[in-house]
C-alpha positions in Angstrom: 111.4 146.7 187.1 107.4 146.9 187.8 105.2 144.8 185.8 102.4 146.7 185.1 99.8 144.0 184.3 100.8 142.7 187.9 99.7 146.0 189.7 96.2 146.7 190.8 94.7 149.5 188.5 92.2 151.9 188.4 90.8 154.2 185.5 90.9 157.9 185.8 87.3 157.9 186.2 87.3 155.7 189.1 89.9 157.6 190.7 88.6 161.1 190.5 85.1 159.7 191.6 86.4 158.2 194.9 90.0 159.2 195.8 90.2 158.5 199.4 89.0 155.1 198.9 92.4 154.7 196.6 94.4 156.7 198.5 93.5 154.4 201.7 94.0 151.3 199.6 97.7 152.7 198.5 98.4 153.4 202.2 97.2 149.8 203.4 100.0 148.3 200.9 98.4 147.8 197.4 101.0 150.2 196.2 102.0 151.5 193.6 98.5 151.5 192.1 98.1 152.2 188.5 96.2 154.6 187.2 95.0 154.7 183.9 94.4 158.2 182.5 91.4 158.5 179.5 93.8 159.1 177.1 95.8 155.6 177.7 98.8 157.5 179.7 99.6 155.6 183.2 100.5 156.9 186.4 101.9 155.5 189.7 100.7 156.3 192.5 103.1 155.0 195.7 102.4 154.6 199.3 105.2 157.6 200.7 107.2 154.6 202.8 106.8 152.4 199.7 108.3 155.2 197.4 111.4 156.1 199.7 112.0 152.2 200.2 112.2 152.1 196.4 113.7 155.1 195.5 115.5 156.4 198.5 119.0 155.7 197.2 118.6 158.4 194.3 118.1 161.4 196.7 120.8 162.9 198.8 121.1 162.2 202.5 118.4 164.2 204.5 116.1 164.8 202.0 113.1 163.1 202.7 113.6 164.7 206.3 113.3 167.9 204.3 110.5 167.3 202.3 108.6 165.8 205.4 109.6 169.3 207.3 108.0 171.0 204.5 104.9 169.3 204.0 104.2 169.5 207.7 104.8 173.5 207.5 102.4 173.6 204.5 99.8 171.7 206.4 100.2 174.2 209.2 99.5 177.0 207.1 96.8 175.5 204.7 93.3 177.0 205.1 90.3 175.1 207.2 87.5 173.7 205.7 
């Protein structure tokens, strides 16, 4: 069980101003990051590997690989900026 009081946290306004910084923090080990919405709702942002380590047993064998392959294909087809 996660204890929200011990998680690194950020408000929605802080997150929206600089999402890349928070994505990098999560990727560097601050996973999960608690994002507190302006109306008080709470969301968790996990690093991909941390998510699968915690919740991978909930998925059928091969699901992670299927999701990763779909993401690679979507990235290749995404419009370039």
